[in-house]
N, C-alpha and C positions, 0 to 999 in steps of 0.2 A: 494454723500452719501456713507458711509462705514458702513456696518452692519455685525457684527460677533457675533454669539451666543457662550457663554462659552461651553467648551468641556463637553459633557455628559448632556447638558440641551438645552432648546430652549426658546427663548424669543418671538417667533412668536405669541403665544396666547395673549401676552400683547399688541400687536399692535391693532389699531382700526379695527373693523370688515370690514370697507370699504377697508382698505389696505390688510388685510388678504385674503379677498375673491375676490380681483381684479384679473380677469383672465389675463394670459400672452397674449401679443399681437400676434394674429395670423399672422398679417402682418410681424412682426419682425421674427417670426418663419420661415416663408417662405423665407424672405431675408437671414437669417443666413444659411438656407439650401442651397440656390442657389448662395450665394455671390462669392464663390471661385470655382464654377464649370464652366469650360471653355465651350464656345459655347452657353451659355444661353443668351437670350435677356431679360434684367431685366424689366419686365412690372408690378412689384408688388406694387409700391408705387406712381404711378402717376408722374413718373419722366421721362423727356426726355433724349436723348442721346447727347445733345449739352452742352458744358460748358457755364458758365456765360459769357455774351458778354464782349468784350474787354473794352468798355468804362466804365463799372462798375468795372471790375478788376483793371483797371489803376487808377481810382479814389480812390479805397480802398488802393492801394499801395502808392499813394501820401499821403493819410491821415496817414497811418502808419509811413511813412518816416518823416512826420511833427510832430510826437509824439502825435497824437490825440488818446491816449489810456487810458484816465482817465474816471472816472465816468461822465456821461452826465445827461441831463435833465430827470427827472423821466418820463414825458409823451412822451419823444422823442425829438431829436434835433429840435428846432423851425423851422429851414429852411426845414427840412424834413416834418414836419407836414404841413407847408405852401405848399410845393410841392404836398403833397397828396391832399390837398384841391383843388389846381388848376387842378390836374389830374382828380378829380371827377367832377369838373365843366365842363371840356372838354368832359368827357365821358357821363355825365347825363344831361348836358345842364341846370344846375341850380346852384345857389350860394351855397358854402359850407364854413363854418368857420373852421379855423385850430383848434379851441377849441373842435370840435367834434371828433378829432382824437387822438388816443393813440397808440404809437408804442410799440410793444411787441417782446418777444424773440421767435417768430414763430407764424404761424397760429394756431397751436395746443394750445399754451399758450393763444392766443386770445379766443379760444373756452372755455378753462378751466376757464378763468376769467369771461367770459360772463355767463357761467353756474353757477359759484359760486355766482355771483351777484344776481341771481334771484331764486336759488333753493338750498335746503339743506335737512337735515335729515327729512324724512317723506313726502317730496314733490314729485311730479311726473312731468316728462317731456315726451312729446309725440314725437316719432321718427318714421316717415314713413320708412319702410324697404322693400327690402334690403338697407342697409346703410353702410357708412364708419364705421368700428368697433369702432373707437375712440369716436363716439357720445355716444354710450352706456357706454364706459369706463369713459368718462368725467362726465356723470351724476352719475354713480355708485360710483366712487371714492369720489365725493362730498357729498355722502350720499343720493342723490335723487334716486327715482325709475324710470328707463326708461320704458315707456309704448310703445311697438312696435306696429305699425299699418301697417299690410302688404298691399303693393300696389297690384293692380290687374295686371295680365299679359295676354294680349290677342293679337294675331296676331303679335307677336314679339315686342310688345311695353308695357312699364309699364305705368299705369295710377293711379292717386290718387283718391280714393273714399272719397269725402269730408264728406259724411254722416257717414261713418265708423270712420273718424277722429273725428268728433264732438261727436259721441257716446262714444269715449274714454275719453272725458273730464269729470273730477270729481271735487268735491270741493278741492281736493289736487293738481290739475293740476296748475302748475306755468308757463308753457310755451311749445312751440313747436320748435323743431329743424328742420328747413326747408333748405335743401340743393338743390339748383337749379342753373345751371345744376347739376345733381346728380352724385355722385360717389358711386357705380359702375354702376348704371342702365342707365345713360344717360337721365333720365326723366328731362324735362325742363318745369317748370310751365309757363303757359300762363299768360297774364295780367289778364284775367278773373279769373283764379285760384288764383292768388295772391290777387286779390280784395276780393275773397271769404274767403281766409285765414285771411286777415286783418280784415274782418267783424267778424270772429270768435274771433279774438284777442280782438276786441272792445267789443263784446257782453259778453264775459266771463271774461274780465279783465285779460287776460293772455299774456305772452310775446311771441314774435317771435325772435328766434336766427337765423339770416339769413346768411347762408354760401353760398355766391355767388362767391366763389373762382374761379370756372370755367366759370364765366360769359362771358368771351371773347372767349371761345372755342365754337363758333357757326359757322355753315357751310352753311348758307342760304343767305349769302351776307350781313347780318346785322353786325354792329359794336360790338354788344353785345346782350346778352339774356335779356328778361324782368327782371326788378329789382323792389324790394320793394321801392327803392329810387324814382321810378316814381310815386308812389301813396300815400305814407305816409304823414300824417300831423305832425306838430312839436311835438305834445304830444302823438303820437302813441308809443306803447311799442315794439320797434324793435331795436335789437342790431345786428350790422353787424360784422362778423369776416372775415378777409382777410389775405393774405400772399403775399410776393414777390416771393415765390418759383415757381409758375407755369408760370406766364406771362413773367418772366425775367430769367428763368433757374437758380434760386438761392436756390435750395432745401437745400444745405449744409450750407447756410449762417444763417439760423434760424432767420428770420426777418418777422414780421407780423404787422398788425394794427387792 
């Protein structure tokens, strides 16, 4: 996008208020400040220090050499969607249809699409905080109002007060953005907490946008963290956002689902 206001005037007031009032990304500000400073270890965007594994880079190189550079399927390459379904079957121990999967241009785009599917101007989305700043941004740019519910912090751990969260639900509430394991707090919902959140979704008819991107970053010997996949029924209002960035060191590739 290229935007240039005429000399001596400004077109900013003619933009939509959601665009005018969108805050600059604090994460990007920190990145830009530190990017060229020698000796800094970049811990600002949830990115590791290892390059993308060779088997992925080599497959991409073969694809480019074969001329696979044209428009592809809108929902994602069928073989990739099939592979995602099989990956989920191995990880969650239940059947998944490829029709449930849509490949996107990053995990952030997955989040933006999910938010825009369920909420717009005048709607509200509940976000437990502290939270990844782009949750608030995705809601705000789409015209919805983020309703932040502070988590409790005791003895070095964050906990979610389900009573406070339910008290924040109003007739305008369209959904909850639940990030578990959470960035930046590390809070990880137990199965019992997820069941309680799902019960609120069913009781009030609101959506859950489940960001389980860090679901495999657990250190208790488990293969993964508890997931809404374990407890939802077919008609439950849950949208999952995911990315290739974290598990496969592909942050710069911009691929999600």
